[in-house]
C-alpha positions as CSV (number, residue, x, y, z in Angstrom):
1,M,-40.9,-182.5,23.6
2,M,-42.8,-185.4,25.2
3,N,-42.4,-187.5,22.0
4,S,-38.6,-187.0,21.9
5,F,-38.5,-188.0,25.5
6,F,-40.3,-191.3,24.9
7,S,-38.2,-192.0,21.8
8,R,-35.0,-191.9,23.9
9,V,-36.6,-194.1,26.6
10,W,-37.6,-196.7,23.9
11,I,-34.0,-196.8,22.6
12,L,-32.8,-197.6,26.2
13,L,-35.6,-200.0,26.9
14,F,-35.7,-202.1,23.7
15,P,-32.6,-204.3,24.5
16,C,-33.8,-204.6,28.1
17,L,-37.0,-206.3,27.1
18,F,-34.9,-209.4,26.4
19,L,-33.0,-209.3,29.6
20,T,-33.9,-209.9,33.2
21,G,-34.1,-207.0,35.7
22,C,-35.2,-204.5,33.1
23,P,-38.6,-202.8,33.1
24,T,-41.4,-204.7,31.3
25,L,-43.6,-203.3,28.6
26,G,-46.4,-203.0,31.1
27,Q,-44.2,-201.2,33.5
28,F,-43.1,-198.8,30.8
29,Q,-46.7,-198.1,29.8
30,A,-47.5,-197.3,33.4
31,L,-44.5,-194.9,33.4
32,E,-45.8,-193.3,30.2
33,Q,-49.2,-192.8,31.7
34,R,-47.7,-191.2,34.8
35,V,-45.5,-188.9,32.8
36,T,-48.4,-187.8,30.6
37,R,-50.6,-187.2,33.7
38,T,-47.8,-185.2,35.4
39,E,-47.2,-183.0,32.3
40,K,-51.0,-182.4,32.0
41,Q,-51.1,-181.4,35.7
42,N,-48.1,-179.1,35.2
43,S,-49.7,-177.5,32.2
44,E,-52.9,-176.9,34.2
45,Q,-50.9,-175.5,37.1
46,V,-49.1,-173.0,34.8
47,E,-52.4,-171.9,33.3
48,S,-53.9,-171.5,36.8
49,S,-50.8,-169.4,37.8
50,K,-51.2,-167.2,34.7
51,T,-54.9,-166.7,35.4
52,L,-54.3,-165.8,39.0
53,T,-51.4,-163.5,38.1
54,K,-53.7,-161.7,35.6
55,R,-56.4,-161.2,38.2
56,I,-53.9,-159.6,40.5
57,E,-52.6,-157.4,37.7
58,N,-56.2,-156.4,36.9
59,L,-56.7,-155.7,40.6
60,Y,-53.7,-153.3,40.6
61,T,-55.1,-151.6,37.5
62,K,-58.5,-151.1,39.1
63,L,-57.0,-149.7,42.3
64,E,-54.9,-147.3,40.4
65,S,-58.0,-146.1,38.4
66,E,-59.6,-145.4,41.8
67,G,-56.7,-143.2,42.7
68,L,-55.0,-145.7,45.1
69,D,-51.3,-146.2,44.4
70,L,-50.7,-149.2,46.7
71,R,-47.1,-149.8,45.5
72,K,-46.0,-146.4,47.0
73,S,-48.3,-146.4,50.0
74,G,-46.7,-149.5,51.6
75,N,-50.0,-150.3,53.3
76,Q,-51.3,-153.8,54.1
77,L,-53.2,-154.3,50.8
78,S,-50.0,-153.7,48.8
79,T,-48.1,-156.1,51.0
80,Q,-50.7,-158.8,50.5
81,I,-50.8,-158.5,46.7
82,D,-47.0,-158.3,46.3
83,Q,-46.7,-161.4,48.6
84,M,-49.2,-163.3,46.5
85,K,-47.3,-162.4,43.3
86,R,-44.0,-163.6,44.7
87,Q,-45.6,-166.9,45.9
88,I,-47.1,-167.6,42.6
89,Q,-43.8,-167.1,40.8
90,E,-42.1,-169.5,43.2
91,L,-44.8,-172.1,42.4
92,E,-44.1,-172.1,38.7
93,G,-42.7,-175.5,37.6
94,K,-43.0,-177.2,40.9
95,D,-44.7,-180.6,41.5
96,E,-48.4,-181.2,42.0
97,T,-48.2,-180.2,45.7
98,S,-48.2,-176.6,44.6
99,S,-51.7,-176.9,43.3
100,F,-52.9,-176.9,46.8
101,Q,-51.0,-173.7,47.4
102,L,-52.5,-172.2,44.3
103,T,-55.9,-172.9,45.7
104,E,-54.9,-171.2,48.9
105,L,-53.6,-168.1,47.0
106,T,-56.8,-168.0,45.0
107,N,-58.9,-168.0,48.2
108,E,-56.6,-165.3,49.6
109,L,-57.1,-163.1,46.6
110,N,-60.9,-163.6,46.8
111,E,-60.8,-162.5,50.4
112,L,-58.8,-159.4,49.4
113,I,-61.3,-158.6,46.6
114,E,-64.2,-159.0,49.1
115,L,-62.4,-156.6,51.5
116,L,-62.1,-154.0,48.8
117,D,-65.7,-154.4,47.9
118,N,-67.1,-154.3,51.4
119,R,-65.0,-151.6,53.1
120,F,-63.5,-149.5,50.3
121,N,-66.3,-149.4,47.7
122,I,-64.0,-150.8,45.1
123,S,-65.0,-153.5,42.7
124,A,-62.0,-155.6,41.5
125,S,-64.1,-158.3,39.9
126,Q,-63.6,-159.0,36.2
127,L,-66.5,-157.4,34.3
128,P,-68.3,-159.3,31.5
129,S,-66.9,-158.5,28.0
130,D,-70.3,-158.0,26.5
131,L,-71.5,-155.2,28.9
132,P,-73.5,-152.4,27.3
133,K,-71.8,-149.0,27.1
134,G,-74.8,-146.8,27.9
135,P,-76.1,-146.0,31.4
136,K,-79.5,-147.7,30.8
137,G,-77.9,-150.9,29.5
138,L,-75.4,-151.0,32.4
139,L,-78.2,-150.4,35.0
140,S,-80.2,-153.2,33.4
141,A,-77.2,-155.5,33.4
142,G,-76.6,-154.8,37.1
143,D,-80.3,-155.3,38.0
144,E,-80.2,-158.7,36.2
145,R,-77.2,-159.9,38.3
146,L,-78.8,-158.5,41.4
147,E,-82.0,-160.5,40.9
148,R,-79.9,-163.6,40.3
149,G,-78.1,-163.1,43.6
150,R,-74.8,-162.3,42.0
151,Y,-74.4,-159.3,44.3
152,R,-70.7,-158.6,44.0
153,M,-70.9,-158.6,40.2
154,A,-74.0,-156.4,40.3
155,R,-72.0,-153.9,42.4
156,A,-69.1,-154.0,40.0
157,I,-71.5,-153.2,37.1
158,Y,-73.2,-150.4,39.0
159,R,-69.9,-148.9,39.9
160,E,-68.8,-149.1,36.3
161,L,-72.0,-147.1,35.5
162,L,-71.1,-144.5,38.1
163,Q,-67.6,-144.2,36.9
164,R,-68.5,-143.9,33.2
165,H,-71.7,-141.8,33.6
166,P,-71.7,-140.0,37.0
167,K,-74.2,-137.4,36.0
168,S,-76.7,-139.7,34.2
169,K,-80.3,-140.1,35.3
170,Q,-79.5,-143.8,36.1
171,S,-76.7,-142.9,38.5
172,P,-78.8,-142.4,41.6
173,K,-80.6,-145.7,41.0
174,A,-77.3,-147.4,40.6
175,K,-76.1,-146.1,43.9
176,L,-79.4,-147.2,45.5
177,Q,-79.0,-150.6,44.1
178,I,-75.5,-151.0,45.5
179,G,-77.1,-150.4,48.9
180,E,-79.8,-152.8,48.1
181,S,-77.3,-155.5,47.2
182,Y,-75.5,-155.1,50.5
183,A,-78.8,-155.3,52.4
184,R,-79.8,-158.5,50.6
185,E,-76.4,-160.0,51.6
186,G,-77.0,-159.0,55.2
187,N,-74.1,-156.4,55.2
188,N,-76.2,-153.8,56.9
189,D,-73.3,-151.4,57.7
190,A,-72.3,-151.3,54.1
191,A,-75.9,-150.8,53.0
192,I,-76.3,-147.8,55.3
193,R,-73.0,-146.4,54.3
194,E,-74.0,-146.5,50.6
195,I,-77.3,-144.7,51.2
196,K,-75.5,-142.0,53.2
197,D,-73.1,-141.5,50.4
198,M,-76.1,-141.5,48.0
199,E,-77.6,-138.6,49.9
200,S,-74.4,-136.6,49.6
201,L,-74.4,-137.1,45.9
202,Y,-78.0,-137.3,44.8
203,R,-80.1,-135.8,47.6
204,S,-82.6,-134.2,45.3
205,S,-83.1,-137.2,43.1
206,K,-86.4,-139.1,42.9
207,E,-84.6,-142.2,44.1
208,M,-83.5,-140.7,47.4
209,P,-86.7,-141.5,49.4
210,S,-86.3,-145.2,48.5
211,G,-82.9,-144.9,50.1
212,Y,-84.4,-143.8,53.3
213,L,-86.9,-146.7,53.2
214,L,-84.0,-149.1,52.7
215,I,-82.2,-147.7,55.8
216,G,-85.5,-148.1,57.7
217,R,-85.8,-151.7,56.6
218,V,-82.3,-152.4,57.7
219,L,-82.8,-150.8,61.1
220,E,-86.0,-152.8,61.6
221,K,-84.1,-156.0,60.8
222,E,-81.6,-155.1,63.5
223,K,-84.4,-154.5,66.0
224,K,-83.5,-150.8,66.3
225,C,-87.1,-149.7,66.3
226,K,-86.7,-146.2,67.6
227,K,-84.1,-145.4,64.9
228,A,-86.3,-147.0,62.3
229,I,-89.2,-144.8,63.3
230,A,-87.0,-141.8,63.2
231,I,-85.9,-142.5,59.6
232,Y,-89.4,-143.3,58.5
233,E,-90.6,-140.0,59.9
234,Y,-87.7,-138.3,58.1
235,F,-88.9,-140.0,54.9
236,L,-92.4,-138.5,55.5
237,D,-90.9,-135.1,55.9
238,Q,-88.8,-135.3,52.8
239,A,-91.2,-137.2,50.4
240,K,-94.5,-135.3,50.6
241,K,-96.0,-137.0,47.6
242,H,-94.5,-140.5,47.6
243,P,-96.9,-143.3,46.9
244,K,-95.7,-145.3,49.9
245,R,-96.5,-142.6,52.5
246,K,-99.6,-144.4,53.7
247,D,-97.8,-147.7,54.2
248,V,-95.0,-145.9,56.0
249,K,-97.4,-144.2,58.4
250,A,-99.0,-147.6,59.2
251,K,-95.5,-149.1,59.8
252,I,-94.6,-146.3,62.2
253,K,-97.9,-146.9,64.1
254,A,-97.2,-150.6,64.3
255,L,-93.6,-150.1,65.5
256,K,-94.6,-147.8,68.2
257,K,-96.8,-150.5,69.6
258,L,-94.0,-153.0,69.9
259,D,-92.6,-153.8,73.3
260,G,-88.9,-154.0,74.0
261,C,-87.7,-152.0,71.0
262,K,-84.0,-151.2,71.2
263,G,-83.0,-147.7,70.4
């Protein structure tokens, strides 16, 4: 298409090269470069639009798999996603100024995904294509991301494990690690929420005492010493043979000596 365009331009320009007032060869070459650059930008823009549209479609699919039909509910999340879709469609084929708008839409979509992750326990992130299928492999893949600081991706993998293998031996650890990822991010409310949910699902698991310790750690960080002491004492009551009992007793003793603890 571009070659035929330039062929037509050359037919028009050739006689002009011998007349005054016509574009020079140098001017035409500059025009050619601008057209090439613009077509490349348009191509990249269309590809960005397609990628972003796909991410939104994947988000819808994920929400539906979680039992949320946002199209029918008419809630704010549905409105946001539909609005982004319409805006992306309107940007197709426009000039380079739309690339800024695409960036804005991408940021908006990322914020929406973060909202789903933090408040609704839903991972809308695209999972790696080479993920293991078994619970042990999924747990290991999540742990690897967790240690690299890729907390949102780690949660997405842990949640995939929980969805595929809800009754596996690795499921309680996956739930615990979701709480741990939130704690490392500093999202203490989400961390505590996950451990409370873990207790309702896996109270008798061997991982549950570690969940109580995580909550205690979070409460300490928030300077809520009395509540931290209470959860540590609850840990001692629930985990009679845990290897960290001695350390927890020492921690309780130290906390009780602190002045100005907030309840």
